[in-house]
C-alpha positions in Angstrom: -3.7 0.7 11.1 -7.1 2.1 12.6 -5.1 4.6 15.0 -2.9 5.9 12.2 -5.7 6.1 9.9 -7.8 8.2 12.6 -4.8 10.5 13.2 -4.4 11.1 9.3 -8.1 11.6 8.7 -8.1 13.9 11.6 -5.7 16.1 10.1 -2.3 15.3 11.6 0.3 15.9 8.8 2.1 13.0 7.1 5.3 15.1 7.1 5.0 15.5 11.0 3.8 18.5 12.8 1.1 18.8 15.1 -2.5 18.2 14.7 -5.5 19.2 17.2 -7.6 16.9 19.4 -10.8 17.8 18.0 -9.6 16.9 14.3 -8.1 13.5 16.2 -11.8 12.8 17.6 -13.3 13.5 14.1 -10.9 11.1 12.6 -11.3 8.5 15.2 -15.3 8.9 14.8 -15.1 8.7 11.0 -12.8 5.6 11.1 -15.3 4.1 13.8 -18.3 4.6 11.7 -16.6 3.1 8.7 -15.8 0.0 10.7 -19.2 -0.3 12.2 -21.0 0.1 9.0 -19.0 -2.4 7.1 -19.4 -4.7 9.9 -23.2 -4.4 9.9 -23.3 -5.0 6.4 -21.5 -7.9 6.5 -18.5 -6.9 4.6 -15.5 -9.5 4.6 -12.7 -8.6 6.8 -10.1 -8.5 4.0 -12.5 -5.9 2.1 -12.7 -3.7 5.2 -8.8 -3.5 5.4 -8.9 -2.7 1.8 -11.6 0.2 2.2 -9.8 1.6 5.0 -6.5 1.6 3.3 -8.1 3.6 0.5 -9.4 6.3 3.0 -6.0 6.5 4.5 -4.4 7.0 1.2 -7.2 9.6 0.0 -6.1 11.4 3.5 -2.6 11.2 2.7 -2.9 12.2 -0.7 -5.0 15.3 0.2 -2.4 16.3 2.8 0.3 16.3 0.4 -1.6 18.3 -2.1 -2.7 20.8 0.5 1.0 21.3 1.9 2.2 21.8 -2.0 -0.7 24.1 -2.4 0.2 26.1 0.8 3.8 26.3 -0.1 3.1 27.7 -3.7 2.0 30.8 -2.0 
């Protein structure tokens, strides 16, 4: 799940297509910081999955809205 979340957060489209390496590195770093931060805070592993799922869902929704906006022009 972390690899998929890193890709989507990094800017790879949910509908296929291409992303870039810099975006992927940023996405992986963000997911890594979220993992490390929650581990250091002592958050339960199940809640960590919930938070990462919410981040992934938000990234997908943002991607869908951005693609609809660009297609409307």
